[in-house]
N, C-alpha and C positions, 0 to 999 in steps of 0.2 A: 476588562479593558475593549476598546472598541475598534476594529480594525482599521479606521480613519486616524485613530490617536498614534498610528505607527508609523515610522518612519520611510513607507513603500510610494510608487508612484501613483499620482492620484488616477492615471488609467488603470491603471490592479486596483485601487479600491473600488472603484466603478465595476470593475468586473469581477470583481467581490462580492460586491452589494447585488447585482442583480441576479446572481445566483445563489441570493440568499445568504450570506456568510457576512454577516454585519458586528458580529462577536466572537473573542475567541472563546473555545471552549477551555475546560481545565489546563490540561494536556498539553494544549497552545500558551497558553499565558505561563506555565513552569518552565518550557524550553525557552522562550521570549528573556523570563526574568534570572535563569541559569547561564545567559551571554549567549545563545545562538547568533543575535543579528550582530554581534561585537563581534564575531568571529572566535566561537569555543565552539570545541568539538562536543558533543553532544549525545548521548546512546539516550533513546526515546523505547519505552514498553508502555505501549497505551493497547486498549481492545480495539477491534477494527470499527470503523466510522468513528472515530474519535478524535479524526482531524489531524493524522497526520501526513497528509500531503497538501495542506498548510503551512504544516511545518516546516517543509522540503521547500516550498514556495519559499516564507522567509528568508532560509537562509539561503539560496540563491541571488534572493532583490539585494539582503546587504552585502552579499560578497561584490557585486557588481557596483552597488555604488562605491565600495572600498577601493573601486578601482580593481578586482579580480577579473580573472579572463576567460578563464571557463571552468563549468562544472560536467562532472560526471553523475549517470542517473543511472545506478548499476541494479537489476534486475536479475533472478535465477531463470527467468525464461523468456524467448524470443516475444510472444506474446505478450505480455506485462511489458516490457521495453515499450514495444511498437504503442500499449496502450496508454503509457505516461508519454509515452512523444506528440501523440496526438491530442492531448490535454493539454501539453504546456501549446504546444501549436494554434489554438483556441485563444489562445492568452497575449493581451496587445504586448504593445513596448512596454520595458525595453528584452524582455522576452523572443530568443532567438536558439527554438529547437534545430537537434538535428541529431540522427541516429546510425548506431552504426552495429547490426545484426548482423550481418555478413560481411564480406571483403569491400567494403567502399573506398573510393579513392580519396586522397591526403586531401583535397579538396575539398569535398564535401564535411570532411569532418571537421574543416576548419572554419564552416562558416558560421556554425551556430554556437551560443556561449554556452549551453545546457546540450550536451551530448546522451543521450538515452541507448544503454545497450548491456546488453547480459556477462554477467561476472566473468566465464570464458573469454569473451572477447574480447573486453580489457586486460584478461593474462596474456592475451597474443600480444597485443599491442604492449607490452611490459617486455616481454619474449623479445619482437621484436627491436626495442630501444627505439619504439618512432618518435618521430620528435615533438611531436602533438603535445605527447602528454608531460612535456614539461611546463607546458601552458597550464595545467590543473591545476588551481586550488580550492576546491569544496568539492568532494566525492560525498556523496548521498546515495546510503546502501541500504534498498529495501530489503525484508526478506532478512536481515542479517542473522537472527536463529541459527540460517540453515548452514554457521561456520562448522555448525557440531554436528553435521549431515554426514553421515559414512561415504554418499556418493559426490556429493556437491561441496561438500564441507572444506576440503585441503587448496582447491582452485580456489574459493574465496577469501581463505586465511591466508593464501599467495599475497594475493592481488592486496590485500589490505596492508598486511605487512611491506610492503612493500612501497603504498602509500600513506601509510601513515607518518606523522612526524612533523613536516614539512607543510602539511595542509589540513584547510580544516573538513574533520570525521564528520558525518551525520547518519546514525546507524537508527534506520525505522523496525518496527518486529512489535506484532499484537505478543507475542510469546516468547519472551527469553528464558529459560531455568538460570542460567548460569549469569544474570547481567551485570553483578558483580564484576564477574572474573573480565567479563568481556568490555567492560565500561574500563575497568583498571589498565586492561591490557592495550587498548588505543589512546588511553589516556583523556577520555573522555568525561564530562560531568553525566551521571546517569540521572535520568530522567522516568521517574517510574511510575504510573496510575493506574488504577480500575476502573474509572470514571468510564461511562458510555453513554450516549444519547437515548436508548433504548435500553430499558431493564433488563436483565437475562434471567430468563426461570428455567431452570434447567427437570429435565421429567426422563424417565425411561416409560417405554411402551411393550407392552407382553400383550399380544392377542387382538382385544381394543379397549384396551386399560391405559392411561397414563398416570403414573403414581408420581407424582411432583417431589422436586425436593422439600416442600414444606409439608409434606405429610398429607396433601391433598389428591384429589382421585376424579380423573374424567373419562367418558367415556366417547371413543370415535366411531366411525361407523365403516365395517371392513368390509373388503370387496374379493376379488379373485383377482384384483392386479397388484396387489403385493402390499405394504405396511407400509413403502413407503411413498406411495402415492396415495395413499389411504389420508395419511397424516399431513400431507402436503393439502389435498382437498381439505381436509378439515380447518388447515389454517386459512388458507383462501375463503371459505365458508363464513372465518370470522373476521374477514374486512385484510386480513395479513399477506405481506408474501412469505414464500418458503424459499428454499431453500434444498437441494439434492446433493448430498455427496456419493460419489460410488468410486469403487476401488481398482475402476479400470478405464483409460479412456476408451474403449469398445462398449461401453456401458453404459456411459454418457449417454451418446445418442440415442439408445434403448428407451432407456431411462425418459428421456426427456420426451419420446414421441408419444410414450405411452401415458406423462403426465397432461401432454398438449389437447389428448382423445378425450382423457378424462375431464379435464375445465372446458372444452369444447362442449360434452355432452350434459355437465353440468350447467355449464349458462344457458344452454337450450332448454333445459328443462325450468329455470327458471322465468327465460323470460314466458313459455307457452303459462306460466301461472299468472 
């Protein structure tokens, strides 16, 4: 299924094509077939980079075409809400984004047809009974699996409980352990896919040896910088990207500094050769 075959504005088609998006991925096709563009509520459980952002965009465009008024894009973090706002901001008409990650005035919120905000900010708007909430026709919830999180879950659960029913709900996540239960609770059609654009190979590294899930082994160069940096360098040398997760915010800049220095040194050595 081609993007140009969908009933969306030509300017949006051109924008997507210019970004290399011409054909729908399997999860996107499944969502369309499940009634996404007809106003059906759906819950999408699909791996990272499988096209969930386009699913959200298609839901927004079809809502506007049906005469819908406003959509909200809910994110668990301010940074993610800001990222989505900037993403929508780069799109042509009829997309008019606004953002509310602080206590913005009502006029600012009413200007856009897609409001990017955190779950907590949406909860505040509901508890205040802010008038603009009545104009919401579409709710897009990113990282919806967090409804089961001990800390963030209760707020998201209360928000969805109050918003469900009259509005189209589009829930997005890469990992939902209880997808069927959440879909039933929200009265959503479940779209579940394991497809990913890049094959995922899993392995465990101990010392300088990686043991892969297919029982193969490979060796990496080790150094005093730590195993995470060594693994990242091994990936970069192979022409791939690398992503390092740390368990604290404070640890992220430290690892980034180490990684930057290691990559710089590696590239300098390559240039000398």
